[in-house]
C-alpha positions, 0 to 999 in steps of 0.5 A: 500500500502506498501513500493516499493518491489523491493527497499526492496530486497538486490542487489543479489535478485534484480539482480536475479529477473531482470535476470530471463527469460526462453523462454518456449518450445511449448511442455510445453503447450501440456495440453492447458487450462485443468489446469483451465477448469471448474474453475470460472474465474472472470475478474475485470474490462472491458477495453481494456485488460479486454474485449479482454482477456475475449473474448479470454478466453471464445473462448478457452472454459473457464468460464469467468464472469465480476465483476464490481463496483456497480456504473458502473453497476447501471450507465451502464458505458462503462465497463458494456456495453463492458461486457453485449453487448458481452454476459458475466455475470456481477455482483458486487464484492460481488456477483462474487468474493466469488465464483471465483477460479481465480480473474484476475485484469485487471483494470488500474494500478492506481486502483489496490490498491483500487481494490485489497483492496476491492476483497481480503477479498471477495476471498475464501481460496486458490484462485488465484489472477492474474495480467497482469502488476506487478506495484502494486506488485513491485512499490506499494509493495501491500501485498497479503494474504498468502493463495492466489496464485499470478501470472502474465500473461502479453501479450506484446501489447495492448488489441485490438492486443491480440484479433486481433492476436488470431482471426488470429489464432495466439497470442502475446508473453506473459510474465508469472510469479509467485510472489515468496511470494505467491505460497502456493501450488506450482501451480502458474506456471501451472495456469499461463501457462494455462491462457497464452494458454487461451489467445493464447500467447502459439502460439507466444511464452511465457517467464517465468520470474518474476514480477520485470523483467516485470515491470522494462523492461515494463516501459522502453520500453513503455516510450521510443521506444514503445510510446515516440519515436513514438510520438516524431517522428510523431510530428517532422517529420510532422512539418519538412515536412510542414516547407519544403513545403510538402503537409500537408495531404501527410505528415500526411498520410505518418506518420500515416500509415508509422510507421505501414508499416516500422515496419511490416518488423521489425516484420518479419525480425528485423531491418535487414529486415526493412533496407533491404527495403531501397535502398543502399544509403538510407540504408547508410543514415539511418544508419548514422542518427540512429548513430547520434540519438543514440548519442543524445538520449542515456543520456535520455534513461539512465535517464528513465531507472535509474528513473525506477530502483530507483522508482523515476518514480513511485513515481512521477507518483503516486503523479500525480494520487493523484492530479487527473491526473493533469499532464497526462490530461494537456499533453493529451490535448496538444497532441491533439492540435499538428498540426500532430494530427489535420491534415487531410490525403490526399486521394492520394495513397501512395504505400508500398515502398514509405513509406520506400523510402520517410520515411528514417528518420522514419526508422532511428528513429525506428532503433535508438529507438529499439537498444537504448532501448534494450542496456539500458535495458540489461545494467541494468540487464535485460536479452536479451529475455525480452529486445527484447520483450519490444523493437523490438517485440512490436514496430509493435503492437503499430505502428498499433494503430497510423494507426487507429487513430493517437496518440490519438489511441495509447495513449487511448489503452495503459495503463495510466502508459504508457501514462504518461511515453510516455509524459515525454519522448516526452517532453524531447526528442523533444527539445533535437532533435532540433538541429538535426532536423534543419539540416534535409531536405526532402531527408530523410523525404517527397521526398526521396533520388535522384540520382543513386544508387551508393554507396561505396562497403566497406561502404555498407558491413560495414553498413550491418555488423553492422546492422546484428551483433547487439545483438538485431538482434541475439536474435530476429532471435532466438525468431522469429524462434518460431513465424513462424505462424505470419500473415501479418497486412499490 
C-alpha cells in the first residue's frame, strides 16, 4: 500500500479529477458487450456485488468464473456456495487468474490490498484489472503494474439492486472510469463501456468520471443521506412515536416501509414529486422542518465531507480494520439492540398515502438529507451529476433494503466502508437532533396533520418555487429524462 493517491496530486489535478463527469449518450453503447465477448472474465469475491454482477454479465452472454481463496473453497464458505449453487466455475487464484483477460476485484474494500497483491503477480501481460469502488487506488494508493489496464465500473446501488433492476429489464445508473496511471493501450474506456453494458447499467445511464470523483462522492453520499440519515431517522422517529403513545407495531411498520414508499416518489419525480404527494398544509410543514434540519445538520455534513477530502476518514477507518473491526462490530451490535430494530410490525394495513400523511417528518428528513448532501458535495468541487447520483438517485435503492429487514438488511448489503461511515454519522447526528426532536409531536410523525386544507396562497407559491428551483431538482429532471424505462418497486 502506498500514500493516499489523492493527496499526492497538486490542487489543479485534484480539482480536475473531482470535476470529471460526463453523461454518456445511449448511442455510445451501440456495440453492447462486443468488446469483451469471448474474453475470460474472472471475478474475485462472490458476495453481494460479486454474485449479482456475475449473474448479469453471464445473462448478457459473457464468460464468467470465480476465483476464491483456497480456504474458502476447501471450507465451502458462503462465497463458494453463492458461486457453485448458481452454476459458475470456481477455482483458486492460481488456477483461474493466469488465464483471465479481465480480473474483476469485487471483494470488500478492506481486502483489496491483500487481494490485489496476491492476484497481480498471477495476471497475464496486458490484462485488465477492474474495480467497482476506487478506495484501494485513491485512498490506499495501490500501485498497479504498468502493463495492466485499470478501470472502474461502479453501479450506484447495493449488489442486490443491480440484479433486481436487471431482471426488470432495466439497470442501475453506473459510473465508469479509467485510472489515468494505467491505460497502456488506450482501451480502458471501451472495456469499461462493455462491462457496464453487461451489467445493464447502460439502460439507466452511465457517467464517465474518475476514480477520485467516484470515491469522494460515494463516501459522502453513503455516510450522510444514503445510510446515516436513514438510520438516524428510523431510530429517532420510532422512539418519538412510542414516547407519544403510538402503538409500537404501527410505528415500526410505518418506518420500515415508509422510507421505501416516500422515496419511490423521489425516484420518479425528485423532491418535487415526493413533496407533491403531501397535502398543502403538510407540504408547508415538511418544508419548514427540512429547512430547520438543514440548518442544524449542515456543519455535520461539512465535517464528513472535509474528513473525506483530507483522508482523515479513510485513515481512521483503516486503523479500525487493523484492530479487527472493533469499532464497527461494536456499533453493529448496538444498532441491533435499538428498540426499532427489535420491534415487531403490526399486521394492520397501511395504505400508500398514509405513509406520506403520517410520515411528514420522514419526508422532511429525506428532503433535508438529499439537499444537504448534494450541496456539500458540489461545494467541494464534485460536479452536479455525480452529486445527484450519490444523493437523490441512490436513496430509494437504499430505502428498499430497509423494507426487507430493517437496518440490519441495509447494513449487511452495503459495503463495510459504507457501514462504518453510516455509524459515524448516526452517532453524531442523533444527539445533535435531540433538541429538535423534543419539540416534535405526532402531527408530523404517527398521526398526521388534522384540520382543513387551508393554507396561505402566497406561502404555498413560495414553498413550491423553492422546492422546484433547488439545483438537485434541475439536474435531476435532465438525468431522469434518460431513465424513462424505470419500473415501480412498490
